[in-house]
C-alpha positions as CSV (number, residue, x, y, z in Angstrom):
1,M,10.8,-2.9,5.5
2,A,8.6,-0.3,3.8
3,T,7.0,-1.2,0.5
4,Y,7.5,1.3,-2.3
5,I,4.4,2.1,-4.1
6,T,4.6,3.6,-7.6
7,K,2.5,6.4,-9.1
8,Q,0.7,3.8,-11.2
9,Q,0.0,1.5,-8.2
10,K,-1.4,4.5,-6.4
11,A,-3.7,5.4,-9.3
12,V,-4.9,1.8,-9.6
13,L,-5.4,1.5,-5.8
14,A,-7.3,4.7,-5.6
15,C,-9.5,3.7,-8.5
16,I,-10.3,0.3,-7.1
17,E,-10.9,1.8,-3.6
18,A,-13.5,4.0,-5.2
19,H,-15.4,0.8,-6.1
20,R,-14.9,-0.8,-2.7
21,D,-18.4,-2.3,-2.5
22,R,-18.1,-4.3,-5.7
23,C,-15.8,-6.3,-7.8
24,V,-14.4,-4.7,-11.0
25,S,-12.4,-6.0,-13.9
26,A,-9.0,-4.8,-15.0
27,A,-10.6,-3.5,-18.2
28,E,-13.1,-1.4,-16.2
29,L,-10.3,0.0,-14.1
30,A,-8.1,0.8,-17.2
31,D,-11.1,2.5,-18.9
32,E,-11.8,4.6,-15.8
33,L,-8.2,5.5,-15.3
34,R,-7.9,6.6,-19.0
35,S,-11.1,8.7,-18.6
36,R,-9.3,10.4,-15.6
37,G,-6.4,11.3,-17.9
38,E,-4.0,8.5,-16.7
39,R,-1.8,7.1,-19.5
40,V,-2.2,3.4,-18.7
41,G,-2.6,0.2,-20.7
42,I,-4.4,-2.9,-19.7
43,A,-1.2,-4.9,-19.2
44,T,0.0,-2.2,-16.7
45,V,-3.3,-2.4,-14.8
46,Y,-3.0,-6.2,-14.6
47,R,0.7,-5.9,-13.3
48,Q,-0.3,-3.4,-10.7
49,L,-3.3,-5.5,-9.6
50,E,-1.0,-8.5,-9.2
51,K,1.3,-6.4,-7.0
52,L,-1.5,-5.0,-5.0
53,E,-2.9,-8.5,-4.5
54,R,0.4,-9.8,-3.2
55,H,0.6,-6.9,-0.7
56,G,-3.0,-7.6,0.4
57,H,-4.6,-4.5,-0.9
58,V,-7.0,-6.3,-3.2
59,H,-8.7,-9.6,-3.5
60,K,-8.7,-11.4,-6.8
61,V,-12.0,-13.1,-7.4
62,L,-12.1,-15.8,-10.2
63,T,-15.5,-16.2,-11.9
64,E,-16.7,-18.0,-15.0
65,E,-16.5,-14.6,-16.7
66,G,-12.9,-14.1,-15.7
67,A,-11.0,-12.4,-13.0
68,Y,-12.4,-9.5,-11.0
69,Y,-10.8,-7.5,-8.2
70,Q,-12.1,-5.9,-5.0
71,Y,-10.4,-3.5,-2.7
72,C,-9.5,-4.8,0.8
73,A,-9.1,-2.4,3.7
74,H,-8.1,-5.2,6.2
75,D,-4.7,-5.9,7.4
76,A,-2.7,-7.7,4.7
77,L,-1.5,-10.3,7.2
78,G,-4.9,-10.7,8.9
79,N,-7.5,-13.4,8.6
80,C,-9.5,-11.7,5.9
81,F,-11.8,-13.9,3.8
82,L,-14.8,-13.3,1.5
83,L,-18.5,-14.1,1.8
84,K,-20.5,-14.3,-1.4
85,C,-24.2,-14.1,-1.4
86,E,-25.7,-16.6,-3.8
87,G,-28.8,-14.5,-4.1
88,C,-27.6,-11.0,-5.0
89,G,-24.0,-11.8,-5.7
90,R,-22.6,-9.3,-3.3
91,I,-19.1,-10.0,-1.9
92,V,-18.3,-9.0,1.7
93,H,-14.9,-8.9,3.3
94,V,-14.7,-10.3,6.8
95,D,-11.7,-10.1,9.1
96,C,-12.5,-12.7,11.7
97,G,-10.3,-15.0,13.7
98,Q,-13.1,-17.5,14.4
99,L,-12.0,-19.7,11.5
100,I,-8.4,-20.0,12.7
101,P,-9.2,-23.2,14.7
102,L,-10.7,-24.7,11.6
103,Y,-7.6,-23.7,9.5
104,R,-5.3,-25.2,12.2
105,H,-7.3,-28.4,12.3
106,L,-7.1,-28.8,8.5
107,E,-3.4,-28.1,8.6
108,Q,-2.6,-30.5,11.5
109,E,-5.0,-33.3,10.8
110,H,-5.4,-33.2,7.1
111,H,-2.0,-31.6,6.1
112,F,-3.8,-28.9,4.1
113,F,-3.0,-25.2,4.5
114,I,-5.8,-22.8,3.9
115,N,-5.0,-19.4,2.5
116,P,-7.6,-17.1,4.2
117,R,-7.1,-14.3,1.7
118,R,-8.2,-16.7,-1.1
119,T,-11.0,-18.3,0.8
120,M,-14.6,-17.5,-0.2
121,L,-17.6,-18.9,1.6
122,Y,-21.0,-19.0,-0.2
123,G,-24.4,-18.5,1.3
124,R,-27.2,-16.0,1.7
125,C,-27.0,-12.4,3.0
126,A,-29.5,-11.1,5.5
127,V,-31.3,-9.1,2.9
128,C,-31.8,-12.0,0.5
129,R,-32.8,-14.3,3.4
130,E,-35.5,-11.8,4.4
131,A,-36.7,-11.4,0.8
132,E,-37.2,-15.2,0.6
133,K,-39.6,-15.2,3.6
């Protein structure tokens, strides 16, 4: 069944896709959309982001400062998860099935189901590791 996407969803998706390499807040998106001539309020942006998240087009990243969103080009039903560098703060999307055995183990042995799309692993990226040497 095809998913209907509204004009507002398209506008929000295009805006967040333009910032694919970083997380943005709903307020930033609303400001940018308004600067592009879109008539959109912050509540509408939040609603559209929630829908886009449900359909796998964006990741919602919860921080101490609030919620941020990042575009996701991976298959909505795939094994996409996030890596966050503790050095520079960059968040990278990874679509990799190597964690599936771990997810299955946790589900079967520990009765805990992992949601890969809401999973974030923390560490150091190659650039920050090299800078530490």
